[in-house]
C-alpha positions, 0 to 999 in steps of 0.5 A: 513471504517477506514483504519490505515497504519503501517510499514513505516520507514527509510531504506537503498537502497536495503533493505525491508519494509512491510506496513500493513493496518488494515481496520475496516469493517465487509465487508472487503472481498468485498473491493478492496484495494490498496496502493498509494504513493505521493512523494514531489512535485509529484501527488499521484500515484497508487502503487499496488492494489488487488481486492476482488477476489485477482487479483493484479496489479502493477505500472511498477516501482515496478513490481518484487519488491513489492507484495500486499496481503490481509488477509480477516480473519484479515481485513488487506492488506499488501505491501511487498517492496523489493529492495527499491530504493531512488525513492520509498521515499514517503508517502504511503496511504492505499485505499479501494473501494466498488462500488462508495464509497472510503476511504483513510487511513492516510499516512505512510512515507517511506524513502529510503537512497542511 
């Protein structure tokens, strides 16, 4: 599975960005998908996930501000990020899992200025 992330950029605090991740897989509908992020000097952390069945989970720091969704027809997972804060600045990575197999996409930089 190849994952390609799009949509990062520079935004002011309070603004919004939408990240998208396109997956090259004929079995996208069975993949669990997630977004992780890694800020400088910090460990990579889970931001949001969505199961094959559509169940979502969020880090406490982004609840009520971020929304993850998937479009199985387009093999795409989206991360809508609203009310962005400077502490959301990080490289964001797309992640896929099927059983024990996992895949990572290249990161996309999100920078939130105060």
